C-alpha positions as semicolon CSV with decimal commas, in nm:
position;residue;x (nm);y (nm);z (nm)
1;X;0,190;1,752;-1,670
2;X;0,107;1,389;-1,593
3;X;0,193;1,406;-1,223
4;X;-0,047;1,699;-1,189
5;X;-0,328;1,484;-1,334
6;X;-0,255;1,210;-1,080
7;X;-0,250;1,465;-0,796
8;X;-0,580;1,623;-0,903
9;X;-0,748;1,284;-0,938
10;X;-0,622;1,176;-0,595
11;X;-0,743;1,499;-0,432
12;X;-1,090;1,444;-0,576
13;X;-1,088;1,081;-0,460
14;X;-0,983;1,181;-0,106
15;X;-1,270;1,430;-0,087
16;X;-1,516;1,161;-0,202
17;X;-1,381;0,918;0,058
18;X;-1,412;1,179;0,333
19;X;-1,782;1,211;0,253
20;X;-1,831;0,834;0,230
21;X;-1,639;0,767;0,554
22;X;-1,609;1,073;0,780
23;X;-1,309;1,091;1,013
24;X;-1,506;1,024;1,335
25;X;-1,646;0,703;1,184
26;X;-1,302;0,597;1,061
27;X;-1,159;0,652;1,410
28;X;-1,443;0,450;1,562
29;X;-1,373;0,160;1,326
30;X;-1,003;0,167;1,409
31;X;-1,050;0,158;1,788
32;X;-1,036;-0,221;1,805
33;X;-0,765;-0,264;1,543
34;X;-0,416;-0,368;1,641
35;X;-0,161;-0,085;1,626
36;X;0,029;-0,055;1,298
37;X;0,376;-0,205;1,279
38;X;0,653;0,051;1,316
39;X;0,775;0,129;0,964
40;X;1,053;0,362;1,079
41;X;1,185;0,117;1,339
42;X;1,196;-0,157;1,076
43;X;1,412;0,065;0,854
44;X;1,643;0,171;1,135
45;X;1,688;-0,186;1,260
46;X;1,952;-0,268;1,002
47;X;2,235;-0,088;0,823
48;X;2,076;-0,129;0,479
49;X;1,701;-0,168;0,486
50;X;1,499;-0,234;0,174
51;X;1,142;-0,116;0,118
52;X;1,001;-0,354;-0,141
53;X;0,709;-0,242;-0,359
54;X;0,395;-0,430;-0,460
55;X;0,267;-0,259;-0,775
56;X;0,038;-0,400;-1,044
57;X;0,080;-0,126;-1,304
58;X;0,267;0,193;-1,375
59;X;0,128;0,488;-1,572
60;X;0,448;0,501;-1,776
61;X;0,498;0,126;-1,823
62;X;0,148;-0,021;-1,808
63;X;0,082;-0,363;-1,658
64;X;0,403;-0,483;-1,493
65;X;0,312;-0,850;-1,469
66;X;0,006;-1,041;-1,583
67;X;0,029;-1,307;-1,310
68;X;-0,001;-1,046;-1,036
69;X;-0,059;-1,196;-0,690
70;X;0,004;-0,926;-0,428
71;X;0,021;-1,171;-0,136
72;X;0,270;-1,401;-0,309
73;X;0,483;-1,104;-0,409
74;X;0,485;-0,958;-0,057
75;X;0,566;-1,298;0,095
76;X;0,859;-1,336;-0,144
77;X;0,985;-0,992;-0,040
78;X;0,955;-1,089;0,327
79;X;1,141;-1,416;0,268
80;X;1,404;-1,223;0,072
81;X;1,479;-0,995;0,365
82;X;1,283;-0,677;0,295
83;X;1,240;-0,453;0,600
84;X;0,900;-0,319;0,491
85;X;0,660;-0,333;0,198
86;X;0,506;-0,045;0,004
87;X;0,169;-0,144;-0,143
88;X;0,022;0,063;-0,426
89;X;-0,354;0,094;-0,374
90;X;-0,423;0,378;-0,618
91;X;-0,682;0,246;-0,864
92;X;-0,698;0,480;-1,163
93;X;-0,331;0,502;-1,258
94;X;-0,171;0,201;-1,084
95;X;-0,456;-0,055;-1,086
96;X;-0,424;-0,092;-0,710
97;X;-0,692;-0,194;-0,463
98;X;-0,741;-0,126;-0,091
99;X;-0,795;-0,500;-0,055
100;X;-0,426;-0,557;-0,137
101;X;-0,337;-0,414;0,204
102;X;-0,588;-0,630;0,390
103;X;-0,486;-0,945;0,206
104;X;-0,113;-0,886;0,249
105;X;-0,153;-0,800;0,618
106;X;-0,308;-1,143;0,680
107;X;0,002;-1,320;0,547
108;X;0,302;-1,090;0,596
109;X;0,447;-0,970;0,926
110;X;0,635;-0,669;0,788
111;X;0,527;-0,305;0,821
112;X;0,317;-0,196;0,524
């Protein structure tokens, strides 16, 4: 099953990342970071809240758009009234990057 392949790959990646960046070191790095924006509060703040998604590719559909600019997409969602933004960072199956989160955070004030 395809979802099982994604899950197995992600489990292996998480284990590799734990070795590369152990939890105590991650916590140390986060000490001076601002607190995350409240995703749940953003959704509860309105009767119908939309979580918009920034996704480069889909395993079933392939590349969604060739002119992919995650910051521009997230800004358009913010301007369009989204309550929060989901950002796909999974590399192998969705062509995501961790840098998408950092880049979007610099330009968008919504919870990610």
